[in-house]
C-alpha positions in Angstrom: 90.7 82.4 122.4 93.7 81.9 120.0 93.2 79.9 116.8 94.8 76.5 116.6 98.0 76.1 114.6 98.0 72.7 112.8 100.9 70.7 111.6 101.1 70.6 107.8 103.1 68.4 105.3 103.0 69.0 101.6 103.3 66.5 98.7 104.3 68.5 95.6 106.9 71.3 95.7 105.6 73.3 92.7 104.1 76.8 92.6 100.8 75.9 94.2 102.5 74.0 97.1 105.0 76.8 97.7 102.3 79.5 97.6 99.8 77.8 100.0 102.6 76.5 102.3 103.9 80.0 102.7 100.5 81.6 103.2 99.5 79.1 105.8 102.8 79.4 107.6 102.9 83.2 107.5 99.3 83.3 108.8 100.3 81.0 111.7 97.6 78.6 110.6 100.1 75.8 110.1 103.6 74.7 111.0 105.1 73.1 107.9 106.8 69.8 108.8 107.8 68.1 105.5 107.7 69.0 101.8 108.0 66.1 99.4 109.3 66.2 95.8 111.1 63.6 93.8 113.4 66.4 92.7 115.8 67.4 95.5 116.2 70.9 94.2 112.5 71.5 94.0 111.9 70.4 97.6 114.7 72.5 98.9 113.5 75.5 96.9 110.0 75.1 98.3 111.3 74.9 101.9 113.4 78.0 101.3 110.5 79.9 99.9 108.0 78.9 102.6 110.6 79.7 105.3 110.4 76.4 107.2 110.1 72.6 106.8 112.2 69.7 105.8 112.7 68.6 102.2 111.8 64.9 101.6 112.9 63.0 98.4 111.1 59.7 99.0 107.6 58.9 100.0 109.0 56.1 102.2 110.6 58.7 104.3 107.5 60.8 104.6 106.3 60.6 108.2 102.5 60.1 108.5 102.6 58.3 111.8 100.0 59.1 114.5 102.8 60.2 116.8 104.8 62.5 114.6 102.7 62.9 111.4 100.9 66.0 110.3 97.3 67.1 111.1 96.9 68.1 107.4 98.5 66.6 104.3 98.2 68.9 101.3 98.7 67.3 97.9 99.6 69.8 95.2 100.8 67.6 92.3 99.2 67.8 88.8 95.7 66.4 88.5 96.7 63.2 86.7 99.3 62.4 89.5 96.9 62.8 92.4 95.4 59.3 92.4 98.7 57.5 91.8 100.3 59.5 94.6 97.4 58.6 96.9 97.8 54.9 96.0 101.6 55.0 96.7 101.0 56.7 100.1 98.4 54.1 101.0 100.8 51.2 100.1 103.3 52.6 102.7 100.8 53.0 105.6 98.2 51.1 107.5 96.5 53.8 109.6 96.0 57.4 108.7 93.4 58.2 111.3 93.5 61.8 112.5 95.0 63.1 109.3 93.0 65.3 106.9 94.2 65.0 103.3 93.4 67.8 100.9 94.2 68.0 97.2 94.1 71.1 95.0 93.3 69.5 91.6 90.9 71.5 89.5 89.2 68.6 87.7 89.7 65.7 90.1 87.2 65.1 92.9 88.0 64.1 96.5 87.3 60.5 95.4 90.8 60.4 94.0 91.9 60.2 97.6 89.8 57.2 98.3 92.8 54.9 99.1 93.7 57.2 102.0 90.1 57.5 103.2 89.9 53.7 103.5 92.9 54.0 105.9 91.0 56.5 108.1 92.0 59.8 106.7 89.5 62.6 106.2 89.5 63.8 102.6 88.5 66.8 100.6 89.5 68.8 97.6 90.0 72.6 97.3 90.7 74.5 94.1 91.7 78.2 94.3 90.6 80.1 91.2 94.0 81.8 91.0 96.9 82.0 88.6 100.0 80.6 90.3 102.5 81.6 87.6 104.7 83.3 90.2 104.5 82.1 93.8 105.7 85.5 95.2 103.0 87.4 93.4 100.4 84.8 94.2 101.2 85.2 97.9 100.8 88.9 97.8 97.5 88.9 95.9 95.8 85.8 97.4 93.4 87.6 99.7 89.9 87.5 98.2 90.6 84.5 96.0 87.5 82.3 95.6 88.2 78.6 96.3 85.8 75.8 95.4 85.4 73.1 98.1 84.2 69.6 97.2 83.8 67.0 99.9 81.1 64.9 101.6 82.8 64.9 105.0 81.8 67.6 107.4 84.9 67.4 109.5 87.3 67.7 106.6 85.3 70.6 105.1 85.4 72.5 108.4 89.2 72.1 108.6 89.6 73.1 105.0 87.4 76.2 105.1 89.0 77.4 108.4 92.5 77.2 106.9 91.6 79.0 103.7 89.6 81.6 105.6 92.7 82.3 107.7 94.8 83.1 104.5 92.1 85.3 103.0 90.3 82.8 100.8 86.6 82.9 100.0 85.2 79.3 99.9 82.1 78.0 98.1 80.7 74.5 97.7 81.0 72.5 94.5 79.1 69.3 93.6 81.4 66.4 92.8 79.7 65.4 89.5 80.2 68.7 87.8 83.7 69.5 88.9 85.3 68.8 85.5 82.7 71.2 83.9 83.6 73.8 86.5 87.3 73.4 85.7 86.6 73.7 82.0 85.2 77.2 82.7 88.4 78.2 84.5 90.5 76.9 81.6 88.4 78.9 79.1 88.6 82.2 81.0 92.2 81.8 82.2 94.4 79.5 80.1 92.8 80.2 76.8 93.2 83.9 77.3 97.0 83.3 76.9 96.3 81.3 73.8 94.3 84.2 72.3 97.1 86.6 73.3 99.6 84.4 71.5 97.4 84.3 68.4 96.9 88.0 68.5 100.6 88.7 68.7 101.4 86.2 66.0 98.8 87.8 63.7 100.2 91.3 64.4 103.7 90.0 63.5 102.3 88.6 60.2 101.0 92.2 59.6 104.5 93.6 60.2 104.0 94.7 63.9 106.1 92.7 66.3 107.9 92.7 69.6 107.4 95.4 72.2 105.3 97.6 70.0 102.8 94.8 69.4 102.4 94.0 73.1 102.2 97.7 74.1 99.6 98.3 71.4 97.2 95.6 72.6 97.8 95.8 76.3 95.3 98.7 77.0 92.5 97.1 74.9 93.0 93.8 76.7 92.6 95.5 80.1 89.5 97.4 78.8 88.0 94.3 77.4 88.2 92.4 80.7 87.0 95.3 82.7 84.0 96.0 80.5 83.1 92.3 80.3 83.0 92.0 84.1 81.2 95.4 84.5 78.6 95.0 81.7 78.5 91.3 81.1 79.8 89.7 77.8 76.8 90.4 75.7 76.5 94.1 76.5 80.3 94.7 76.3 80.7 92.9 72.9 82.0 95.1 70.1 83.5 94.3 66.7 82.5 93.2 63.2 80.2 90.4 64.3 78.0 92.4 66.5 77.9 95.1 63.8 76.9 92.5 61.1 80.0 93.5 59.1 80.2 90.5 56.9 82.7 91.9 54.4 85.2 92.5 57.1 84.8 89.0 58.4 85.3 87.5 54.9 88.5 89.6 54.4 89.9 88.5 57.8 89.3 84.8 57.0 91.0 85.3 53.6 94.0 86.9 55.2 94.3 84.2 57.9 94.1 81.5 55.2 96.9 83.2 53.4 99.2 84.1 56.2 98.3 82.0 59.3 96.1 79.1 58.1 96.6 77.3 61.5 94.4 80.0 63.1 91.6 80.0 60.6 89.5 77.2 62.2 89.8 78.8 65.6 88.7 82.2 64.2 85.7 80.5 62.5 84.6 78.6 65.6 85.0 81.5 68.0 83.1 83.6 65.5 80.1 81.3 65.6 80.0 81.4 69.4 80.4 85.2 69.3 77.5 85.4 66.8 75.3 83.4 69.1 76.2 85.7 72.0 75.3 88.8 69.9 72.1 87.2 68.7 71.1 86.2 72.3 71.6 89.8 73.4 69.4 91.0 70.6 72.3 93.0 69.2 72.3 91.0 65.9 69.3 90.4 63.7 68.3 86.9 62.7 69.1 87.7 59.0 72.6 89.0 59.9 73.2 86.1 62.2 72.5 83.6 59.4 74.7 85.5 57.0 77.6 85.6 59.4 77.4 81.9 60.2 77.3 81.1 56.5 80.4 83.2 55.9 82.2 81.5 58.7 81.3 78.1 57.4 82.3 78.9 53.8 85.4 77.0 52.9 85.7 78.1 49.3 
């Protein structure tokens, strides 16, 4: 028995919408009908990338009628825009029965779609734990991506999990009340890695090492660090002056940051405290060394 191909429309023509639209179309899971964006160029670019669909520039032109509307409406706008978009759509329609509305917000729950649920739509949220910096790369590497699913509606969850299974996603359930905490974890391990990379490159530049040499020098150790952290766990993989109890090195580093890059000093201190707690919990650091390191990190003189 062949799998059903659903009719899909997308609100949000950015990187997530482009990636998921193309994946679903290429997998024959969905026929893409309409793609909405207030920017005409963005909507047209998304349709071109996906390979099908009609660009729509106004929500009033978005067809969600029972006769011609989609089976699935995918909302891929930024988190803060999800609820306003849902309210705007609700103001333009009176009956959304038969449509399943999904959003991909990392911190917003399916409750942001409540105005559409009131009109009869099934609602759910799904968040792929994936970097969408480049849609073409994201499409090629999506298979095996874990995707959190948060909904109280069995029918909506079934449709959602089937669609993401067909594009190679691995779904798991997430409770609504902890979704912001879940998303915080993703921000820490993904977004803040780029922040740390930026800080490292800036610090190398202050030390007289910049540009291609700086990036080439730290790229291997970054890969090794991530690999070891996943393989051994963060406590066992931890290296450096804190786990060694090397207080003099820590003091020198703080002094140099205060002199050359004072904007990074507080971040270094706070990350150092968390690192010391990790080393202490793993029994790699004695209680005496832990106390001395925290004192050095707190010392503002």
